[in-house]
C-alpha atoms as one frame of an Amber mdcrd trajectory, in Angstrom:
protein
  94.919 105.556 123.349  98.195 105.064 121.546 100.286 104.344 124.704 102.930
 101.549 125.089 105.277  99.896 122.181 105.192  96.997 120.124 108.491  95.732
 120.947 108.738  97.495 124.300 112.068  99.257 122.963 113.912  96.039 122.449
 115.698  96.808 119.247 116.862  92.964 118.669 113.316  91.928 118.712 112.317
  94.610 116.010 115.055  93.635 113.855 114.080  89.892 113.798 110.650  91.321
 113.048 112.000  92.461 109.913 110.794  90.538 106.697 108.808  88.221 109.103
 105.085  86.453 107.909 103.137  84.901 110.695  99.929  83.258 110.229  96.198
  84.593 109.985  93.906  81.469 109.865  93.110  81.765 113.591  93.531  85.357
 113.986  89.728  86.748 112.911  87.474  85.066 115.592  85.066  87.784 115.144
  84.619  87.498 111.641  84.494  84.083 111.998  81.743  84.521 114.483  79.918
  86.724 112.347  80.158  84.072 109.238  78.434  81.838 111.349  75.492  83.920
 112.295  75.976  84.290 116.019  77.012  88.118 115.331  75.448  90.394 113.126
  77.305  93.716 113.090  80.361  95.669 113.232  82.280  95.464 116.524  81.493
  98.177 118.965  85.459  99.187 118.872  85.265  99.630 115.006  81.895 101.378
 114.716  82.722 104.972 114.389  78.856 106.577 114.776  78.998 109.740 116.871
  83.043 109.263 118.019  86.274 110.908 117.166  89.558 109.234 116.741  92.681
 111.126 118.302  96.410 110.606 117.904  97.983 112.708 120.578 101.473 113.805
 121.661 102.589 112.563 125.162 105.732 112.378 127.372 105.784 108.845 126.005
 105.885 109.841 122.648 106.143 113.115 121.886 106.135 113.489 118.293 103.698
 111.016 117.077 103.485 110.024 113.175  99.615 108.911 112.410  99.511 106.230
 110.137  96.386 105.075 108.618  96.093 101.807 106.576  92.577 101.838 104.785
  91.913  98.023 103.291  89.450  97.406 101.069  87.236  94.375 102.462  84.845
  93.690  99.230  85.327  90.659  96.867  87.904  91.756  94.994  90.453  92.682
  97.760  89.026  91.354 100.767  92.211  89.324 101.636  93.858  92.691 102.195
  93.171  92.554 105.826  94.850  89.097 106.347  98.198  90.214 104.224  98.536
  93.386 106.625  97.957  91.194 109.785 100.533  88.565 108.428 103.190  91.382
 107.734 102.352  94.034 110.916 105.119  92.813 113.036 107.438  93.363 109.983
 106.106  96.931 109.565 106.693  97.644 112.633 109.932  96.417 113.003 111.180
  98.392 110.206 109.771 101.703 111.395 111.386 100.999 114.703 114.992 100.154
 112.833 115.142 102.564 110.298 113.597 105.811 112.236 111.445 106.376 109.061
 108.584 107.342 111.435 109.299 108.722 114.798 106.570 107.281 117.490 104.221
 105.593 114.650 100.538 105.501 115.570  98.501 102.816 113.581  95.116 103.234
 112.677  93.487 100.181 110.462  90.032 100.506 108.666  87.994  98.756 106.365
  86.157  99.884 103.362  83.193  98.105 101.874  80.307  99.558  99.721  77.492
 101.302 101.809  75.323 100.829  98.798  75.255  97.042  99.107  77.158  96.051
 102.569  76.265  95.981 106.083  79.370  97.156 107.363  80.748  99.894 104.572
  83.178 101.861 107.607  84.984 100.003 110.252  87.497 102.181 112.008  89.800
 101.421 114.796  91.786 103.957 117.515  95.020 105.050 116.772  97.305 102.520
 118.486 101.094 102.002 119.021 101.439  98.925 120.830  99.861  95.234 120.890
  96.571  96.949 120.661  96.901  97.177 116.982  96.857  93.588 116.724  93.333
  93.451 119.082  91.833  95.976 116.969  92.768  94.677 113.761  91.289  91.226
 114.437  87.680  92.652 115.232  87.488  93.290 111.443  84.231  91.773 109.578
  85.756  91.077 106.053  82.240  91.167 104.759  83.770  90.451 100.853  80.286
  92.349  99.689  80.772  95.112  97.380  77.854  96.398  95.123  79.648  95.250
  91.631  79.058  99.115  90.196  83.301  99.412  90.165  83.046 101.820  93.223
  83.363 101.479  96.793  82.710 103.665  99.526  86.547 105.267  99.854  84.801
 108.608 100.192  83.247 107.691 103.372  86.594 107.077 105.050  88.076 110.017
 103.437  85.269 112.062 105.032  85.706 110.587 108.578  89.488 111.061 108.579
  89.052 114.368 107.290  86.249 116.007 109.709  86.461 113.397 112.796  90.169
 112.733 113.323  92.039 115.168 115.435  96.060 114.695 115.301  98.807 116.557
 117.183 101.155 116.280 114.613  98.856 118.880 112.283  99.844 121.543 114.696
 103.493 120.625 114.683 103.199 121.022 111.015 103.504 117.533 110.179 100.879
 115.492 108.283  99.968 112.105 108.673  99.395 109.157 106.277  96.701 107.501
 104.565  97.171 104.618 102.286  94.211 102.870 100.475  94.186  99.726  99.473
  91.916  98.978  96.467  91.011  98.650  92.430  88.071 100.271  92.064  86.924
 104.150  92.465  85.059 106.264  95.108  81.670 107.525  94.626  81.482 110.617
  93.207  79.288 112.195  95.981  79.402 112.092  99.719  76.104 110.741 100.632
  74.338 112.546 103.254  72.003 109.436 104.381  75.162 107.173 105.064  77.268
 109.590 106.303  74.257 109.896 109.117  74.146 106.085 109.238  77.763 105.161
 109.683  79.127 108.456 111.309  76.426 110.199 112.788  76.917 114.051 111.188
  74.010 115.532 109.168  74.660 116.820 105.892  72.494 119.453 104.121  73.150
 118.149 100.952  75.289 115.628  98.854  79.341 116.538  99.262  81.362 115.989
  96.350  84.104 113.672  96.734  86.681 116.014  95.460  86.284 118.385  98.154
  86.346 115.792 100.945  89.710 114.375  99.915  90.987 118.144  99.692  90.314
 118.464 103.163  91.434 115.158 103.842  94.980 116.436 102.452  95.150 119.195
 104.773  95.625 116.485 107.410  97.169 113.471 105.831  99.605 112.697 102.959
  97.062 110.458 100.703  98.291 107.609  98.797  96.561 104.535  96.875  98.198
 101.125  96.476  97.054  99.889  93.136  97.878  96.641  91.748  99.929  96.485
  88.827  97.628  93.501  87.370  95.597  94.140  84.201  91.722  94.330  84.381
  91.464  91.179  82.705  93.455  89.411  85.393  91.260  90.760  88.144  87.973
  89.954  86.581  87.632  86.834  88.084  87.340  88.272  91.387  85.020  91.135
  90.152  82.437  88.941  89.266  83.006  86.005  91.061  80.679  86.523  93.768
  77.160  86.144  91.935  78.811  83.196  89.403  80.132  81.150  92.753  76.773
  81.659  94.351  75.056  80.069  91.080  77.671  77.408  90.617  77.383  76.182
  94.151  73.562  76.196  93.712  73.724  74.532  90.325  72.171  77.657  88.460
  73.250  78.478  84.919  75.493  81.707  84.720  77.225  81.303  81.616  75.896
  80.678  78.069  72.643  82.750  78.323  70.192  84.804  76.177  68.825  86.267
  79.124  69.586  85.906  82.512  68.448  88.093  85.816  70.292  86.971  89.222
  69.144  87.986  92.808  71.456  88.114  95.598  71.260  89.299  99.105  73.184
  88.221 102.540  70.984  87.127 105.066  68.538  83.965 106.235  65.790  85.864
 104.903  63.768  84.862 101.644  63.389  87.081  98.989  61.929  86.065  95.548
  62.716  87.224  92.376  59.578  87.475  89.729  59.512  88.159  85.627  56.520
  89.213  83.368  56.962  88.057  80.098  55.974  89.804  76.721  53.170  86.938
  76.508  51.896  87.645  80.321  53.418  84.685  81.917  54.628  85.035  85.145
  57.721  83.042  86.356  58.405  82.873  89.767  58.628  80.258  92.635  54.940
  79.183  92.044  55.647  78.530  88.376  59.364  78.097  87.866  59.022  76.626
  84.115  57.592  79.094  81.712  56.487  78.124  78.073  58.599  80.902  76.511
  62.059  79.111  77.490  62.712  80.849  80.765  63.646  79.099  83.883  63.718
  79.575  87.354  66.523  77.584  88.175  67.506  78.591  91.967  65.553  79.647
  94.650  67.431  79.767  97.936  66.085  80.265 101.648  62.903  78.758 100.494
  61.008  78.072 103.726  63.828  77.884 105.599  67.171  79.500 106.864  69.709
  77.952 104.428  72.453  80.370 103.615  73.349  83.912 104.361  74.741  83.938
 100.642  71.467  83.163  98.663  70.877  83.705  95.398  67.782  83.303  92.824
  68.324  82.896  89.262  65.759  83.232  86.194  67.510  82.697  82.470  67.100
  81.483  79.226  69.833  79.289  78.188  71.276  79.153  74.404  70.404  76.086
  73.003  66.707  76.520  74.617  63.981  78.688  73.121  64.976  82.137  72.537
  63.413  84.500  74.585  60.377  86.350  72.975  60.823  90.102  71.647  58.912
  92.614  74.049  58.548  94.153  77.092  59.942  92.063  80.111  59.622  93.514
  83.555  61.651  92.139  86.623  61.176  92.960  90.456  61.906  91.533  94.113
  59.432  90.327  96.494  59.954  89.893 100.265  58.591  86.292 101.055  59.325
  85.768 104.590  61.858  86.738 107.516  64.033  83.795 108.995  66.174  86.373
 110.664  65.752  86.850 114.614  65.548  90.578 114.218  63.736  92.148 111.382
  65.608  94.378 109.788  65.967  96.059 105.989  67.225  93.923 103.460  69.716
  95.302 100.891  70.018  93.430  97.477  71.534  93.096  93.713  69.684  92.107
  90.655  72.538  91.772  88.123  70.691  91.728  84.378  72.539  90.006  81.355
  70.949  90.769  78.030  73.016  89.454  74.934  75.974  89.424  76.730  76.159
  93.009  78.306  75.402  93.228  81.831  73.871  96.173  84.317  73.301  95.773
  87.926  70.527  97.322  90.520  70.824  97.739  93.812  67.798  98.216  96.229
  66.708  97.724  99.968  63.442  95.771 100.976  61.761  98.005 103.810  61.812
  96.764 107.152  58.976  94.446 108.309  57.053  94.004 104.912  56.271  91.258
 103.948  54.875  90.881 100.852  56.392  94.453  99.223  57.203  94.207  95.930
  60.464  96.497  94.449  60.680  96.858  90.938  64.413  95.993  89.036  64.439
  95.967  85.685  61.650  96.962  83.068  63.016  97.077  79.202  62.328  95.934
  75.729  63.910  92.906  74.465  65.019  92.371  70.738  66.428  89.143  69.637
  70.190  88.664  69.214  71.739  86.119  66.598  74.027  84.822  69.611  75.459
  85.734  72.985  77.406  88.691  72.527  81.243  89.005  74.655  80.906  90.719
  77.834  83.389  93.168  76.754  81.639  96.332  78.337  80.445  94.669  81.550
  83.376  95.584  83.537  83.831  99.446  82.123  84.033 100.840  85.433  86.751
  98.486  86.531  89.222  99.229  83.790  92.421 100.719  84.739  92.224 103.728
  82.824  88.862 104.656  84.459  89.902 103.623  87.808  93.005 105.703  87.592
  91.669 108.714  86.155  89.060 108.648  88.788  91.744 108.644  91.560  93.961
 110.995  89.985  91.036 113.756  90.250  91.423 113.518  93.973  95.152 112.685
  94.647  98.469 113.260  92.839  98.355 110.831  90.579 102.251 110.091  91.176
 100.772 109.043  94.866  98.990 106.475  93.197 101.348 103.258  93.876 101.038
 100.344  91.687 102.350  96.816  93.419 102.692  93.872  91.284 102.298  91.781
  94.601 100.100  93.094  97.037 102.513  91.189  99.615 104.718  94.148  98.985
 102.424  96.858 100.070 103.946  96.878 103.847 107.427  98.065 102.249 105.584
 100.595  99.577 104.228 102.202 102.612 107.560 102.268 104.251 109.005 103.789
 101.270 106.658 106.440 100.732 106.794 107.805 104.502 110.614 108.041 104.100
 110.403 109.846 100.686 107.707 112.041 101.621 109.644 113.110 104.701 112.800
 113.784 102.779 114.555 111.166 104.664 115.677 109.153 101.705 115.946 109.292
  97.913 114.637 106.394  96.134 118.238 104.987  95.992 118.972 105.640  99.633
 115.744 103.575 100.468 116.536 100.709  98.073 119.798 100.571  99.915 117.822
 100.709 103.485 115.749  97.385 102.385 119.028  95.784 101.007 120.417  96.463
 104.704 116.875  95.212 106.136 117.661  91.938 104.046 114.482  92.473 101.477
 114.145  90.088  98.906 115.557  91.499  95.214 112.147  90.352  93.862 110.472
  92.321  96.394 112.791  95.219  96.567 112.358  95.541  92.354 108.880  95.605
  92.945 108.840  98.247  95.459 110.968 100.630  93.726 108.897 100.388  90.315
 105.826 101.099  92.533 107.579 104.429  93.981 109.483 105.635  91.347 107.131
 108.238  89.906 106.449 109.515  93.343 110.167 109.855  94.187 110.933 111.393
  90.932 108.241 113.898  91.136 109.043 114.552  94.711 112.801 115.187  94.265
 111.716 117.569  91.317 109.718 119.419  93.980 112.594 119.858  96.100 114.627
 120.940  93.667 112.444 123.658  92.520 111.933 124.792  95.949 115.648 125.158
  96.399 115.699 127.152  93.583 113.218 129.738  94.767 114.380 130.311  98.343
């Protein structure tokens, strides 16, 4: 892998690509086929179970620079893949013309949530020519996520640290990995997920901080993080459940008490609740005398949608929920998929405006199986409280603190416009390799006709990293 060149050595073509943006609407045919249900799994070329990815020097590319672009494909950042596709020629053109990275080899990776998604890790080969496109076009943008403020970045970090082989490291040159995202990694690497998706067997959980230490022996690691506030991002964070309920005519807002079940296939799961009075609300008795109501029941009797939802709620203005113990559980009623598999699911519980989530998996082939979700004592509230704490795990200070335990804080690069991520990557590579300082990179962008608004955003994103890098180089010079 890694032969050839995107522009075939044609500098004029490379120069023409700088600043360009192409259409992505028709590019992701594999993703579209998954959405229609004809395909149900990660593309074989991006499935890395039992596989190693290599970035090798060759006579054609004697001094390779490995560059990994790791894209969050969950609901809140699911369009990152399209943005990278649209700007890939501009990235490669800028690399070719500026000389920022010798013999660049690009790997694209997609990250989801192993606790909730079917495709939490997808990884391409390292490539240098049009095969970059062919690999990228096979990404499945699942747009799932577990709703916990965490995604499985640690799985990719593990894979890159232990399952990639880079000739550049033998030359004393690290590769580069750029994570795009707005959530935290999980604090531990799960042996079950590593075995399922990568194929290794771990004797116990591995602290994520240790995995990132290993990663940074091979790669300069960066996070490209939005400069938008958490409030601005909340619409994306809780959009999936709300959108499914809105589309199905269910009640999401203004509930004293609400439990919502989602899963991601044609199968029929059912949500049940036992109330303090002993009433059993489910598809067979949707209206409880206590005011509870199952207002949405998807995939009942037929394969209706791969984004199903069920909802039991007590709406403000109707009867208030009774005080006492409530028990919610999920039942496997029927299989509508041609292949019988495990069914991951998520239940979101709202009580008095506060939200909790439960994630589980219905075992393969067990019709009638019940999986407990929530059991709690409800105490009446006078009104619905604001959802201030529902997304605490998504707060900037929480996410940034978690990431700063894994990589240097100045390598968290915050952009106002995600479309500027490509230029931020270029700047980070140039500064890390000592080719440009911040002013020189700004001048390079100006020569490449990058618009001023973009330049300003990029410079602000790189400022702390550039200042820290310059400071370290001064210190190293003083002690030589």
